LUMTITI-79799 format. One record per residue (C-alpha): residue number from 1; residue in one letter; x, y, z. Coordinates in steps of 0.25 Angstrom, whole numbers, plus 5000, padded with zeros to 4 digits. Example, Ala and Ser with C-alpha at 12.3 -4.5 7.8 and 13.67 -1.06 7.14 Angstrom:
{i 1 | aa A | px 5049 | py 4982 | pz 5031}
{i 2 | aa S | px 5055 | py 4996 | pz 5029}
***
This chain:
{i 1 | aa M | px 5140 | py 4999 | pz 4964}
{i 2 | aa L | px 5137 | py 4993 | pz 4977}
{i 3 | aa Y | px 5125 | py 4997 | pz 4977}
{i 4 | aa Y | px 5121 | py 4989 | pz 4964}
{i 5 | aa L | px 5127 | py 4979 | pz 4968}
{i 6 | aa L | px 5118 | py 4980 | pz 4980}
{i 7 | aa V | px 5106 | py 4982 | pz 4972}
{i 8 | aa V | px 5108 | py 4970 | pz 4962}
{i 9 | aa L | px 5110 | py 4961 | pz 4977}
{i 10 | aa Y | px 5097 | py 4966 | pz 4980}
{i 11 | aa V | px 5087 | py 4963 | pz 4970}
{i 12 | aa L | px 5093 | py 4951 | pz 4969}
{i 13 | aa V | px 5089 | py 4948 | pz 4984}
{i 14 | aa C | px 5077 | py 4953 | pz 4979}
{i 15 | aa L | px 5075 | py 4944 | pz 4968}
{i 16 | aa L | px 5080 | py 4933 | pz 4977}
{i 17 | aa L | px 5070 | py 4937 | pz 4989}
{i 18 | aa L | px 5059 | py 4935 | pz 4978}
{i 19 | aa L | px 5062 | py 4920 | pz 4972}
{i 20 | aa V | px 5064 | py 4918 | pz 4985}
{i 21 | aa V | px 5050 | py 4923 | pz 4992}
{i 22 | aa L | px 5042 | py 4916 | pz 4978}
{i 23 | aa L | px 5048 | py 4904 | pz 4980}
{i 24 | aa Q | px 5043 | py 4902 | pz 4995}
{i 25 | aa Q | px 5032 | py 4892 | pz 4996}
{i 26 | aa G | px 5020 | py 4898 | pz 5005}
{i 27 | aa K | px 5018 | py 4894 | pz 5019}
{i 28 | aa G | px 5001 | py 4893 | pz 5018}
{i 29 | aa G | px 4999 | py 4902 | pz 5028}
{i 30 | aa D | px 4987 | py 4909 | pz 5020}
{i 31 | aa M | px 4974 | py 4914 | pz 5027}
{i 32 | aa A | px 4966 | py 4901 | pz 5024}
{i 33 | aa S | px 4976 | py 4894 | pz 5033}
{i 34 | aa A | px 4978 | py 4903 | pz 5043}
{i 35 | aa F | px 4965 | py 4901 | pz 5048}
{i 36 | aa G | px 4963 | py 4886 | pz 5046}
{i 37 | aa G | px 4959 | py 4887 | pz 5032}
{i 38 | aa G | px 4966 | py 4878 | pz 5020}
{i 39 | aa G | px 4966 | py 4865 | pz 5029}
{i 40 | aa S | px 4980 | py 4865 | pz 5034}
{i 41 | aa S | px 4984 | py 4862 | pz 5047}
{i 42 | aa Q | px 4999 | py 4872 | pz 5047}
{i 43 | aa T | px 4995 | py 4885 | pz 5058}
{i 44 | aa A | px 4990 | py 4897 | pz 5055}
{i 45 | aa F | px 5003 | py 4904 | pz 5051}
{i 46 | aa G | px 5009 | py 4892 | pz 5043}
{i 47 | aa A | px 5019 | py 4879 | pz 5044}
{i 48 | aa R | px 5033 | py 4884 | pz 5050}
{i 49 | aa A | px 5040 | py 4877 | pz 5040}
{i 50 | aa G | px 5056 | py 4877 | pz 5040}
{i 51 | aa A | px 5065 | py 4889 | pz 5033}
{i 52 | aa T | px 5070 | py 4886 | pz 5020}
{i 53 | aa V | px 5078 | py 4889 | pz 5011}
{i 54 | aa L | px 5070 | py 4899 | pz 5002}
{i 55 | aa T | px 5064 | py 4905 | pz 5018}
{i 56 | aa R | px 5079 | py 4907 | pz 5021}
{i 57 | aa A | px 5081 | py 4914 | pz 5006}
{i 58 | aa T | px 5069 | py 4924 | pz 5011}
{i 59 | aa T | px 5074 | py 4926 | pz 5026}
{i 60 | aa I | px 5090 | py 4928 | pz 5018}
{i 61 | aa L | px 5085 | py 4937 | pz 5007}
{i 62 | aa G | px 5074 | py 4945 | pz 5013}
{i 63 | aa A | px 5086 | py 4951 | pz 5023}
{i 64 | aa L | px 5094 | py 4952 | pz 5013}
{i 65 | aa F | px 5082 | py 4960 | pz 5005}
{i 66 | aa M | px 5081 | py 4970 | pz 5018}
{i 67 | aa I | px 5096 | py 4971 | pz 5023}
{i 68 | aa G | px 5098 | py 4974 | pz 5005}
{i 69 | aa A | px 5088 | py 4985 | pz 5006}
{i 70 | aa I | px 5094 | py 4991 | pz 5018}
{i 71 | aa V | px 5109 | py 4991 | pz 5012}
{i 72 | aa I | px 5104 | py 4997 | pz 4998}
{i 73 | aa G | px 5098 | py 5007 | pz 5005}
{i 74 | aa I | px 5107 | py 5013 | pz 5012}
{i 75 | aa Y | px 5119 | py 5010 | pz 5003}
{i 76 | aa G | px 5110 | py 5017 | pz 4991}
{i 77 | aa Q | px 5107 | py 5031 | pz 4999}
{i 78 | aa R | px 5115 | py 5040 | pz 4992}
{i 79 | aa G | px 5121 | py 5048 | pz 5004}
{i 80 | aa P | px 5115 | py 5057 | pz 5016}
{i 81 | aa G | px 5106 | py 5068 | pz 5010}
{i 82 | aa S | px 5091 | py 5071 | pz 5006}
{i 83 | aa V | px 5082 | py 5069 | pz 4994}
{i 84 | aa L | px 5083 | py 5085 | pz 4995}
{i 85 | aa S | px 5097 | py 5088 | pz 4996}
{i 86 | aa G | px 5102 | py 5092 | pz 4979}
{i 87 | aa V | px 5088 | py 5101 | pz 4982}
{i 88 | aa R | px 5092 | py 5115 | pz 4981}
{i 89 | aa G | px 5083 | py 5124 | pz 4989}
{i 90 | aa P | px 5074 | py 5134 | pz 4986}
{i 91 | aa S | px 5084 | py 5146 | pz 4980}
{i 92 | aa Q | px 5086 | py 5160 | pz 4986}
{i 93 | aa P | px 5081 | py 5172 | pz 4982}
{i 94 | aa A | px 5094 | py 5179 | pz 4976}
{i 95 | aa S | px 5091 | py 5191 | pz 4983}
{i 96 | aa T | px 5083 | py 5195 | pz 4997}
{i 97 | aa Q | px 5084 | py 5211 | pz 4997}
{i 98 | aa P | px 5073 | py 5218 | pz 4992}
{i 99 | aa A | px 5078 | py 5227 | pz 4978}
{i 100 | aa T | px 5079 | py 5238 | pz 4977}
{i 101 | aa P | px 5073 | py 5248 | pz 4968}
{i 102 | aa A | px 5081 | py 5252 | pz 4955}
{i 103 | aa Q | px 5086 | py 5267 | pz 4956}
{i 104 | aa P | px 5081 | py 5274 | pz 4945}
{i 105 | aa K | px 5090 | py 5281 | pz 4935}
{i 106 | aa K | px 5090 | py 5296 | pz 4933}
***
């Protein structure tokens, strides 16, 4: 039950992170402006603006995304064991002694 609640919360964090990243405005640091093209007076890596609400939300949701992936990965394990724990090995022959010839009837 707790696992499914964590998965639902994780999916919500993923959707919110996607929404927040798509809502952000571009910084204008494309290749043309980096090499003097575009006629802007910005530096090579774009002007550094103050942290907005969307930037903070991206940071928080990104951290929750990574922590959530680790927690679900650890909590979702089914216990110790390997992939081959339920597979039987090759079957052993019924008898390792050589067969004795049958005695002829008299």
